[in-house]
N, CA, C and O atoms as a GROMACS GRO file, in nm:
protein
  288
    1UNK      N    1 -12.402  12.596  -2.999
    1UNK     CA    2 -12.281  12.552  -3.065
    1UNK      C    3 -12.213  12.449  -2.973
    1UNK      O    4 -12.201  12.474  -2.853
    2UNK      N    5 -12.171  12.338  -3.026
    2UNK     CA    6 -12.104  12.240  -2.953
    2UNK      C    7 -11.956  12.231  -2.997
    2UNK      O    8 -11.926  12.226  -3.116
    3UNK      N    9 -11.866  12.231  -2.900
    3UNK     CA   10 -11.726  12.224  -2.926
    3UNK      C   11 -11.672  12.091  -2.870
    3UNK      O   12 -11.707  12.050  -2.759
    4UNK      N   13 -11.588  12.026  -2.948
    4UNK     CA   14 -11.519  11.906  -2.903
    4UNK      C   15 -11.369  11.924  -2.912
    4UNK      O   16 -11.316  11.987  -3.004
    5UNK      N   17 -11.303  11.867  -2.814
    5UNK     CA   18 -11.154  11.875  -2.816
    5UNK      C   19 -11.098  11.739  -2.775
    5UNK      O   20 -11.147  11.678  -2.680
    6UNK      N   21 -10.997  11.693  -2.846
    6UNK     CA   22 -10.932  11.568  -2.811
    6UNK      C   23 -10.858  11.593  -2.680
    6UNK      O   24 -10.817  11.705  -2.650
    7UNK      N   25 -10.841  11.486  -2.604
    7UNK     CA   26 -10.760  11.493  -2.486
    7UNK      C   27 -10.612  11.514  -2.522
    7UNK      O   28 -10.564  11.469  -2.627
    8UNK      N   29 -10.540  11.586  -2.430
    8UNK     CA   30 -10.397  11.603  -2.456
    8UNK      C   31 -10.323  11.475  -2.438
    8UNK      O   32 -10.364  11.388  -2.361
    9UNK      N   33 -10.212  11.462  -2.510
    9UNK     CA   34 -10.125  11.347  -2.488
    9UNK      C   35 -10.011  11.388  -2.395
    9UNK      O   36  -9.944  11.488  -2.423
   10UNK      N   37  -9.986  11.318  -2.288
   10UNK     CA   38  -9.879  11.344  -2.198
   10UNK      C   39  -9.777  11.237  -2.208
   10UNK      O   40  -9.806  11.118  -2.190
   11UNK      N   41  -9.653  11.279  -2.237
   11UNK     CA   42  -9.542  11.183  -2.246
   11UNK      C   43  -9.425  11.240  -2.168
   11UNK      O   44  -9.427  11.356  -2.128
   12UNK      N   45  -9.323  11.159  -2.145
   12UNK     CA   46  -9.206  11.209  -2.079
   12UNK      C   47  -9.081  11.196  -2.167
   12UNK      O   48  -9.056  11.089  -2.223
   13UNK      N   49  -9.006  11.301  -2.179
   13UNK     CA   50  -8.887  11.297  -2.266
   13UNK      C   51  -8.764  11.256  -2.186
   13UNK      O   52  -8.760  11.148  -2.127
   14UNK      N   53  -8.664  11.342  -2.185
   14UNK     CA   54  -8.535  11.305  -2.115
   14UNK      C   55  -8.547  11.314  -1.965
   14UNK      O   56  -8.632  11.384  -1.909
   15UNK      N   57  -8.460  11.242  -1.904
   15UNK     CA   58  -8.448  11.242  -1.762
   15UNK      C   59  -8.316  11.297  -1.714
   15UNK      O   60  -8.213  11.275  -1.778
   16UNK      N   61  -8.315  11.369  -1.602
   16UNK     CA   62  -8.193  11.417  -1.541
   16UNK      C   63  -8.179  11.350  -1.406
   16UNK      O   64  -8.266  11.363  -1.319
   17UNK      N   65  -8.069  11.278  -1.388
   17UNK     CA   66  -8.047  11.212  -1.266
   17UNK      C   67  -7.909  11.270  -1.207
   17UNK      O   68  -7.804  11.262  -1.271
   18UNK      N   69  -7.918  11.324  -1.086
   18UNK     CA   70  -7.798  11.390  -1.033
   18UNK      C   71  -7.760  11.324  -0.902
   18UNK      O   72  -7.845  11.283  -0.823
   19UNK      N   73  -7.634  11.316  -0.881
   19UNK     CA   74  -7.568  11.261  -0.758
   19UNK      C   75  -7.581  11.373  -0.649
   19UNK      O   76  -7.538  11.486  -0.670
   20UNK      N   77  -7.638  11.340  -0.539
   20UNK     CA   78  -7.651  11.441  -0.429
   20UNK      C   79  -7.533  11.425  -0.327
   20UNK      O   80  -7.544  11.354  -0.227
   21UNK      N   81  -7.421  11.495  -0.358
   21UNK     CA   82  -7.301  11.478  -0.278
   21UNK      C   83  -7.320  11.498  -0.131
   21UNK      O   84  -7.259  11.429  -0.049
   22UNK      N   85  -7.407  11.595  -0.096
   22UNK     CA   86  -7.426  11.619   0.047
   22UNK      C   87  -7.502  11.508   0.123
   22UNK      O   88  -7.514  11.512   0.246
   23UNK      N   89  -7.553  11.412   0.048
   23UNK     CA   90  -7.627  11.302   0.115
   23UNK      C   91  -7.558  11.170   0.102
   23UNK      O   92  -7.625  11.067   0.091
   24UNK      N   93  -7.425  11.167   0.102
   24UNK     CA   94  -7.351  11.043   0.094
   24UNK      C   95  -7.313  10.994   0.227
   24UNK      O   96  -7.265  11.073   0.309
   25UNK      N   97  -7.332  10.868   0.255
   25UNK     CA   98  -7.302  10.808   0.381
   25UNK      C   99  -7.227  10.677   0.350
   25UNK      O  100  -7.290  10.573   0.332
   26UNK      N  101  -7.090  10.682   0.345
   26UNK     CA  102  -7.006  10.567   0.319
   26UNK      C  103  -6.913  10.546   0.434
   26UNK      O  104  -6.843  10.640   0.470
   27UNK      N  105  -6.906  10.432   0.494
   27UNK     CA  106  -6.812  10.403   0.606
   27UNK      C  107  -6.666  10.422   0.566
   27UNK      O  108  -6.626  10.380   0.457
   28UNK      N  109  -6.586  10.486   0.652
   28UNK     CA  110  -6.449  10.510   0.620
   28UNK      C  111  -6.371  10.380   0.604
   28UNK      O  112  -6.281  10.371   0.520
   29UNK      N  113  -6.406  10.276   0.685
   29UNK     CA  114  -6.334  10.149   0.686
   29UNK      C  115  -6.396  10.048   0.582
   29UNK      O  116  -6.361   9.930   0.581
   30UNK      N  117  -6.484  10.095   0.498
   30UNK     CA  118  -6.547  10.008   0.396
   30UNK      C  119  -6.674   9.949   0.440
   30UNK      O  120  -6.708   9.960   0.558
   31UNK      N  121  -6.747   9.886   0.353
   31UNK     CA  122  -6.876   9.824   0.390
   31UNK      C  123  -6.988   9.889   0.307
   31UNK      O  124  -6.964   9.958   0.208
   32UNK      N  125  -7.105   9.864   0.351
   32UNK     CA  126  -7.224   9.920   0.284
   32UNK      C  127  -7.246  10.067   0.327
   32UNK      O  128  -7.216  10.103   0.441
   33UNK      N  129  -7.301  10.151   0.235
   33UNK     CA  130  -7.331  10.284   0.266
   33UNK      C  131  -7.450  10.327   0.180
   33UNK      O  132  -7.511  10.247   0.108
   34UNK      N  133  -7.480  10.452   0.190
   34UNK     CA  134  -7.589  10.515   0.112
   34UNK      C  135  -7.540  10.630   0.029
   34UNK      O  136  -7.460  10.714   0.071
   35UNK      N  137  -7.595  10.632  -0.098
   35UNK     CA  138  -7.567  10.737  -0.192
   35UNK      C  139  -7.701  10.785  -0.244
   35UNK      O  140  -7.780  10.705  -0.293
   36UNK      N  141  -7.729  10.914  -0.234
   36UNK     CA  142  -7.854  10.969  -0.282
   36UNK      C  143  -7.853  11.028  -0.421
   36UNK      O  144  -7.750  11.082  -0.461
   37UNK      N  145  -7.956  11.019  -0.493
   37UNK     CA  146  -7.972  11.078  -0.622
   37UNK      C  147  -8.102  11.161  -0.630
   37UNK      O  148  -8.198  11.130  -0.561
   38UNK      N  149  -8.105  11.264  -0.714
   38UNK     CA  150  -8.232  11.328  -0.743
   38UNK      C  151  -8.267  11.301  -0.888
   38UNK      O  152  -8.179  11.281  -0.971
   39UNK      N  153  -8.393  11.302  -0.917
   39UNK     CA  154  -8.434  11.270  -1.055
   39UNK      C  155  -8.542  11.371  -1.099
   39UNK      O  156  -8.634  11.406  -1.024
   40UNK      N  157  -8.524  11.416  -1.223
   40UNK     CA  158  -8.629  11.499  -1.289
   40UNK      C  159  -8.654  11.448  -1.426
   40UNK      O  160  -8.563  11.396  -1.490
   41UNK      N  161  -8.779  11.462  -1.474
   41UNK     CA  162  -8.812  11.422  -1.608
   41UNK      C  163  -8.882  11.536  -1.682
   41UNK      O  164  -8.954  11.618  -1.626
   42UNK      N  165  -8.857  11.534  -1.810
   42UNK     CA  166  -8.919  11.638  -1.897
   42UNK      C  167  -9.063  11.603  -1.931
   42UNK      O  168  -9.088  11.496  -1.987
   43UNK      N  169  -9.156  11.686  -1.899
   43UNK     CA  170  -9.298  11.662  -1.930
   43UNK      C  171  -9.326  11.719  -2.066
   43UNK      O  172  -9.300  11.836  -2.094
   44UNK      N  173  -9.382  11.633  -2.153
   44UNK     CA  174  -9.419  11.675  -2.289
   44UNK      C  175  -9.570  11.666  -2.302
   44UNK      O  176  -9.630  11.561  -2.277
   45UNK      N  177  -9.631  11.776  -2.342
   45UNK     CA  178  -9.778  11.777  -2.365
   45UNK      C  179  -9.797  11.806  -2.513
   45UNK      O  180  -9.749  11.906  -2.564
   46UNK      N  181  -9.868  11.716  -2.580
   46UNK     CA  182  -9.891  11.727  -2.728
   46UNK      C  183  -9.761  11.755  -2.801
   46UNK      O  184  -9.754  11.834  -2.895
   47UNK      N  185  -9.653  11.682  -2.751
   47UNK     CA  186  -9.522  11.691  -2.824
   47UNK      C  187  -9.438  11.813  -2.791
   47UNK      O  188  -9.328  11.828  -2.846
   48UNK      N  189  -9.488  11.903  -2.700
   48UNK     CA  190  -9.414  12.020  -2.662
   48UNK      C  191  -9.368  12.015  -2.521
   48UNK      O  192  -9.445  11.977  -2.432
   49UNK      N  193  -9.244  12.052  -2.496
   49UNK     CA  194  -9.186  12.049  -2.367
   49UNK      C  195  -9.253  12.150  -2.272
   49UNK      O  196  -9.273  12.265  -2.310
   50UNK      N  197  -9.289  12.108  -2.149
   50UNK     CA  198  -9.350  12.196  -2.056
   50UNK      C  199  -9.255  12.210  -1.932
   50UNK      O  200  -9.296  12.253  -1.824
   51UNK      N  201  -9.128  12.170  -1.954
   51UNK     CA  202  -9.032  12.183  -1.845
   51UNK      C  203  -9.011  12.048  -1.770
   51UNK      O  204  -9.069  11.946  -1.805
   52UNK      N  205  -8.926  12.054  -1.664
   52UNK     CA  206  -8.895  11.937  -1.588
   52UNK      C  207  -8.967  11.936  -1.461
   52UNK      O  208  -8.994  12.042  -1.404
   53UNK      N  209  -9.001  11.814  -1.411
   53UNK     CA  210  -9.060  11.797  -1.284
   53UNK      C  211  -8.988  11.686  -1.210
   53UNK      O  212  -8.933  11.595  -1.271
   54UNK      N  213  -8.990  11.696  -1.075
   54UNK     CA  214  -8.931  11.591  -0.990
   54UNK      C  215  -9.001  11.461  -1.006
   54UNK      O  216  -9.123  11.459  -1.024
   55UNK      N  217  -8.930  11.350  -1.000
   55UNK     CA  218  -8.990  11.219  -1.009
   55UNK      C  219  -8.902  11.120  -0.931
   55UNK      O  220  -8.789  11.149  -0.893
   56UNK      N  221  -8.960  11.002  -0.909
   56UNK     CA  222  -8.892  10.892  -0.841
   56UNK      C  223  -8.810  10.815  -0.931
   56UNK      O  224  -8.838  10.811  -1.051
   57UNK      N  225  -8.702  10.750  -0.879
   57UNK     CA  226  -8.620  10.659  -0.953
   57UNK      C  227  -8.678  10.521  -0.961
   57UNK      O  228  -8.626  10.435  -1.032
   58UNK      N  229  -8.785  10.500  -0.889
   58UNK     CA  230  -8.849  10.366  -0.891
   58UNK      C  231  -8.888  10.328  -1.026
   58UNK      O  232  -8.957  10.405  -1.093
   59UNK      N  233  -8.848  10.209  -1.074
   59UNK     CA  234  -8.890  10.154  -1.202
   59UNK      C  235  -8.801  10.209  -1.320
   59UNK      O  236  -8.823  10.171  -1.436
   60UNK      N  237  -8.705  10.296  -1.292
   60UNK     CA  238  -8.618  10.348  -1.396
   60UNK      C  239  -8.488  10.274  -1.401
   60UNK      O  240  -8.423  10.258  -1.297
   61UNK      N  241  -8.446  10.227  -1.518
   61UNK     CA  242  -8.321  10.158  -1.534
   61UNK      C  243  -8.219  10.261  -1.574
   61UNK      O  244  -8.242  10.334  -1.670
   62UNK      N  245  -8.105  10.269  -1.506
   62UNK     CA  246  -8.005  10.362  -1.542
   62UNK      C  247  -7.866  10.301  -1.515
   62UNK      O  248  -7.852  10.207  -1.437
   63UNK      N  249  -7.765  10.359  -1.581
   63UNK     CA  250  -7.629  10.315  -1.565
   63UNK      C  251  -7.539  10.434  -1.530
   63UNK      O  252  -7.534  10.532  -1.603
   64UNK      N  253  -7.470  10.425  -1.421
   64UNK     CA  254  -7.380  10.534  -1.380
   64UNK      C  255  -7.252  10.522  -1.452
   64UNK      O  256  -7.202  10.412  -1.475
   65UNK      N  257  -7.196  10.634  -1.488
   65UNK     CA  258  -7.060  10.635  -1.554
   65UNK      C  259  -6.960  10.692  -1.459
   65UNK      O  260  -6.991  10.727  -1.345
   66UNK      N  261  -6.840  10.701  -1.508
   66UNK     CA  262  -6.731  10.756  -1.420
   66UNK      C  263  -6.746  10.900  -1.387
   66UNK      O  264  -6.689  10.947  -1.289
   67UNK      N  265  -6.824  10.976  -1.469
   67UNK     CA  266  -6.844  11.119  -1.445
   67UNK      C  267  -6.967  11.144  -1.355
   67UNK      O  268  -7.014  11.257  -1.342
   68UNK      N  269  -7.016  11.037  -1.296
   68UNK     CA  270  -7.138  11.053  -1.210
   68UNK      C  271  -7.264  11.099  -1.290
   68UNK      O  272  -7.361  11.153  -1.237
   69UNK      N  273  -7.254  11.072  -1.423
   69UNK     CA  274  -7.366  11.092  -1.508
   69UNK      C  275  -7.455  10.963  -1.507
   69UNK      O  276  -7.409  10.858  -1.463
   70UNK      N  277  -7.574  10.970  -1.552
   70UNK     CA  278  -7.654  10.846  -1.564
   70UNK      C  279  -7.719  10.852  -1.702
   70UNK      O  280  -7.757  10.959  -1.751
   71UNK      N  281  -7.731  10.735  -1.763
   71UNK     CA  282  -7.795  10.721  -1.894
   71UNK      C  283  -7.924  10.635  -1.880
   71UNK      O  284  -7.925  10.528  -1.820
   72UNK      N  285  -8.024  10.686  -1.937
   72UNK     CA  286  -8.154  10.616  -1.936
   72UNK      C  287  -8.164  10.532  -2.062
   72UNK      O  288  -8.264  10.464  -2.083
   0.00000   0.00000   0.00000
């Protein structure tokens, strides 16, 4: 008996981008500094959520709001 199965489709749904308060480095007198963010994306397999996984912000376009939220 021969069985065939189509490959699963993997897509990514929503993203969660969070401001990492403990990793902020801004000079008191002004100037350039560093602000860190963490990013997670929802992994979808065959259209069903399999939870969130950590990912890089590289290549992601986002806009920060006044509430420190980010919109993809």
